[in-house]
C-alpha positions in Angstrom: -98.9 -258.0 8.6 -95.4 -258.9 9.7 -94.5 -260.9 6.4 -96.0 -257.3 4.3 -94.1 -254.8 5.8 -91.0 -257.1 6.1 -91.5 -257.2 2.1 -92.0 -253.4 1.9 -90.3 -251.6 5.2 -89.3 -248.3 2.9 -93.5 -247.9 1.5 -94.6 -248.1 4.9 -92.4 -245.9 5.8 -93.1 -243.5 3.2 -96.7 -244.1 3.6 -96.9 -243.2 7.3 -95.1 -240.4 7.2 -96.8 -238.3 4.6 -99.5 -239.6 6.7 -98.0 -237.8 9.7 -97.2 -235.0 8.2 -100.0 -233.9 5.6 -102.6 -234.5 8.3 -100.5 -232.4 10.6 -100.1 -229.8 8.7 -103.5 -229.6 7.4 -104.8 -229.3 11.1 -102.3 -226.6 11.7 -103.9 -225.2 8.9 -107.0 -224.6 9.9 -106.6 -224.0 13.6 -104.7 -220.8 12.5 -107.0 -217.7 12.5 -107.7 -216.1 9.1 -105.0 -213.9 7.8 -102.6 -215.0 10.6 -99.1 -216.8 10.3 -98.4 -219.6 11.7 -95.8 -218.7 13.9 -97.9 -215.8 14.7 -100.3 -218.1 17.0 -98.6 -220.2 19.5 -100.8 -223.1 19.6 -100.8 -223.9 16.0 -96.8 -223.0 15.9 -95.9 -225.8 18.6 -98.0 -228.7 16.5 -96.2 -227.4 13.6 -92.7 -227.9 15.9 -94.0 -231.9 16.2 -93.8 -232.7 12.3 -89.8 -232.8 12.9 -90.8 -235.9 14.5 -92.4 -237.8 12.3 -89.2 -239.7 9.8 -87.2 -240.7 13.5 -89.9 -241.8 15.4 -92.1 -244.0 12.0 -88.0 -245.1 10.8 -87.2 -246.3 14.8 -90.5 -248.0 15.3 -90.9 -249.8 11.6 -87.2 -251.0 12.5 -87.3 -252.1 15.9 -90.7 -253.9 14.8 -89.1 -255.8 12.2 -85.3 -256.5 13.7 -85.5 -254.8 17.6 -82.3 -253.0 18.9 -79.8 -254.5 16.6 -81.2 -253.4 13.6 -81.7 -249.6 15.6 -78.4 -249.8 16.9 -77.4 -250.3 12.7 -79.3 -247.3 11.8 -76.6 -244.9 13.8 -73.8 -247.1 13.4 -72.6 -245.8 10.0 -72.0 -242.7 12.5 -69.1 -244.4 13.4 -67.3 -244.5 10.6 -65.1 -241.4 9.9 -61.8 -243.1 8.2 -62.3 -241.5 5.1 -60.2 -239.9 2.7 -59.9 -235.9 3.7 -61.3 -234.8 0.2 -65.1 -236.2 0.9 -64.6 -234.1 4.0 -63.5 -230.9 1.9 -66.6 -231.7 -0.4 -69.3 -232.0 2.8 -68.1 -228.7 4.2 -67.8 -226.8 0.5 -70.4 -228.2 -1.7 -73.1 -225.7 -1.0 -71.2 -223.1 -0.7 -69.8 -223.8 -3.8 -72.8 -224.5 -6.1 -74.3 -221.0 -4.6 -71.1 -218.8 -5.3 -71.4 -220.6 -9.3 -75.1 -219.7 -9.2 -74.3 -215.6 -8.1 -71.8 -215.7 -10.6 -74.2 -216.9 -13.2 -77.1 -214.8 -12.4 -74.0 -211.6 -12.5 -72.7 -213.2 -16.4 -76.6 -213.4 -17.4 -78.4 -210.6 -16.0 -75.5 -208.2 -14.4 -77.1 -207.8 -10.9 -74.9 -209.1 -7.8 -76.0 -209.4 -4.4 -72.6 -209.6 -2.4 -70.8 -212.6 -1.2 -73.4 -212.8 2.1 -76.2 -212.4 3.9 -75.3 -208.7 6.6 -76.5 -210.7 10.2 -76.1 -214.0 9.1 -74.4 -215.5 12.0 -77.6 -214.6 14.7 -80.3 -216.3 12.4 -77.7 -219.2 11.9 -76.7 -219.6 15.8 -80.6 -218.8 16.9 -81.4 -221.8 14.3 -78.4 -224.2 15.4 -79.9 -227.0 16.9 -82.7 -227.3 14.6 -80.5 -227.4 12.1 -78.3 -230.1 13.9 -81.7 -232.1 14.8 -82.7 -232.3 11.1 -79.7 -232.8 10.0 -79.3 -236.2 12.3 -82.8 -237.3 11.6 -83.5 -236.7 7.7 -79.9 -238.4 7.4 -80.9 -241.5 9.7 -84.4 -241.7 8.2 -84.4 -241.0 4.9 -80.7 -242.2 3.7 -79.6 -245.3 6.3 -83.4 -246.2 6.8 -84.5 -245.5 3.0 -81.7 -245.9 0.5 -80.1 -248.9 1.7 -83.1 -250.9 1.8 -84.6 -249.9 -1.5 -81.0 -250.9 -2.8 -81.6 -254.4 -1.7 -84.5 -254.2 -4.7 -83.4 -251.8 -6.8 -80.0 -250.0 -8.5 -79.0 -247.0 -7.1 -80.4 -244.1 -8.6 -83.5 -245.4 -8.7 -83.6 -245.7 -4.8 -82.2 -242.1 -4.8 -84.8 -240.9 -7.2 -87.4 -242.4 -5.0 -85.8 -240.7 -1.5 -85.4 -237.9 -3.1 -89.2 -237.8 -4.4 -90.9 -238.9 -1.0 -88.6 -236.8 0.7 -89.4 -233.5 -1.4 -93.4 -234.8 -0.7 -93.0 -234.6 2.5 -92.0 -230.7 2.6 -94.8 -229.9 -0.1 -97.4 -229.0 2.2 -94.8 -226.9 4.1 -94.0 -225.2 0.7 -98.0 -224.7 0.5 -98.4 -222.8 4.1 -94.9 -221.1 3.3 -93.6 -222.1 6.9 -90.9 -223.7 7.8 -89.3 -223.8 4.2 -87.6 -220.7 2.9 -90.3 -218.3 1.1 -90.0 -217.9 -2.5 -88.8 -221.2 -3.4 -91.2 -222.4 -6.6 -92.5 -225.9 -6.1 -90.9 -227.1 -9.3 -87.4 -226.3 -8.3 -87.7 -227.4 -5.3 -88.5 -231.0 -6.0 -85.8 -230.5 -8.6 -83.1 -230.1 -5.6 -84.7 -233.0 -3.3 -84.4 -235.4 -6.6 -80.7 -234.3 -6.9 -80.2 -234.3 -2.9 -81.3 -237.7 -3.5 -78.6 -238.7 -5.8 -75.8 -236.5 -4.2 -76.2 -238.2 -0.9 -76.8 -241.8 -2.1 -73.3 -241.6 -4.2 -71.7 -239.8 -1.1 -72.8 -242.6 1.3 -72.2 -246.2 -0.9 -68.5 -244.7 -2.0 -67.6 -243.7 1.7 -70.2 -245.9 3.9 -69.8 -243.0 6.2 -73.2 -241.4 7.9 -70.9 -238.8 9.4 -69.9 -237.3 5.9 -73.5 -237.4 5.1 -74.4 -235.5 8.1 -72.0 -232.2 7.5 -73.3 -232.4 3.9 -76.5 -232.1 5.4 -75.3 -229.7 8.1 -73.8 -227.1 5.5 -77.1 -227.8 3.3 -79.0 -226.0 6.1 -76.1 -223.4 6.6 -75.1 -221.8 3.4 -78.6 -220.3 2.9 -77.7 -218.3 5.9 -74.9 -217.2 4.5 -74.8 -216.8 0.8 -77.5 -214.6 -0.5 -79.6 -216.7 -3.1 -83.1 -216.5 -1.6 -85.5 -214.8 -2.4 -86.2 -213.4 0.9 -83.1 -212.0 1.1 -82.7 -210.4 -2.5 -86.2 -210.6 -3.4 -84.9 -212.1 -6.9 -85.5 -215.4 -8.0 -83.4 -216.2 -10.4 -80.5 -217.0 -8.0 -82.7 -219.5 -6.3 -83.8 -221.3 -9.7 -79.6 -220.5 -10.8 -78.9 -222.5 -7.7 -81.2 -225.2 -8.8 -80.1 -225.7 -12.5 -76.2 -225.3 -11.2 -76.8 -228.5 -8.5 -79.2 -230.1 -10.8 -76.6 -230.8 -13.0 -74.2 -231.6 -10.8 -76.4 -234.5 -9.8 -77.0 -235.2 -13.2 -73.4 -235.8 -14.1 -72.9 -238.7 -11.5 -74.8 -241.1 -13.0 -73.2 -240.6 -16.0 -69.5 -240.9 -14.7 -70.4 -243.6 -11.6 -73.2 -245.5 -13.1 -76.7 -245.7 -12.3 -76.1 -249.5 -11.0 -73.9 -248.4 -8.0 -73.6 -244.7 -8.0 -70.0 -245.5 -6.4 -66.9 -247.7 -7.6 -67.8 -250.3 -5.7 -71.1 -252.0 -4.8 -73.7 -249.8 -3.6 -74.6 -249.9 0.3 -77.8 -252.6 1.4 -79.2 -252.6 4.5 -78.5 -256.5 4.4 -74.7 -256.0 4.0 -74.2 -252.7 5.1 -73.6 -254.6 8.7 -70.3 -253.9 10.9 -70.1 -251.5 13.0 -67.6 -249.9 14.4 -66.3 -248.8 11.0 -64.5 -251.9 9.3 -60.5 -251.0 8.5 -60.7 -252.5 5.6 -62.2 -251.6 2.0 -66.4 -252.6 2.1 -66.0 -254.3 -1.7 -63.3 -257.1 0.2 -65.7 -258.5 2.2 -68.5 -258.3 -0.6 -65.5 -259.6 -3.2 -63.9 -263.1 -0.9 -67.4 -265.3 -1.0 -67.3 -264.3 -4.7 -63.6 -265.6 -5.0 -64.2 -268.9 -2.6 -67.2 -270.0 -4.8 -65.0 -269.9 -8.2 -63.1 -272.0 -6.8 -65.4 -274.5 -5.8 -66.7 -274.4 -9.2 -63.1 -275.6 -10.6 
């Protein structure tokens, strides 16, 4: 059993996480009285909130089983790498706002409608949800990206790894879309899944370029913040054109990344692998120097 899990840790993680999520959401749906929304039933809503612990608990359990405390420490080590070029923080804090406002401009050019630059009273909703936003960002970046992508990149190229995780991540959210709870309402499922595939690609590119979990954490926090601010969701505009336009803008950006950086690494350096992305706190030198040095030595030996 241990050997099988060691060979397939990510697929074990995905299977267990899906089973927990779909089983939990099914139980919530069953106990929720007919005609009542999940959030209106205290028991159902309390049970539903447990879904947030599934990915991180499974991720920690598999990591501890295979590598003990050292592996668990590695899961969080990349959050200490903050010394990256300032342009990455600029991107992390602005990427979703840029996509959202490009989408608003696109809809305005095509249909001549404009819902405004921001959602009225967004601070209230954002402030109430901020603790959840912070936790979800930490949970998802640790489990899906650090655990999932870096392990898959030991076996597959970066683009394949990103698409596998993006699809698995989207399928984790799918039951929430079905019962219309815990996700933005009115989000068409194909559009949502396309965005999740794109998110996997973008975050994989960002991590492979920076090795910084902190940059990814900020990107995810902004991802969950921007929809409180920018009027693109159906619940705000009562018009799906905005969220569909946002999705097309974002997916187009993500589709360009493999063309610009290559499917193999999605970066200008070797992709991050779980078995080589081991140094913490973050080293001062660039990671590729650590990877290239053995190659130079071995070449001298052959001569």
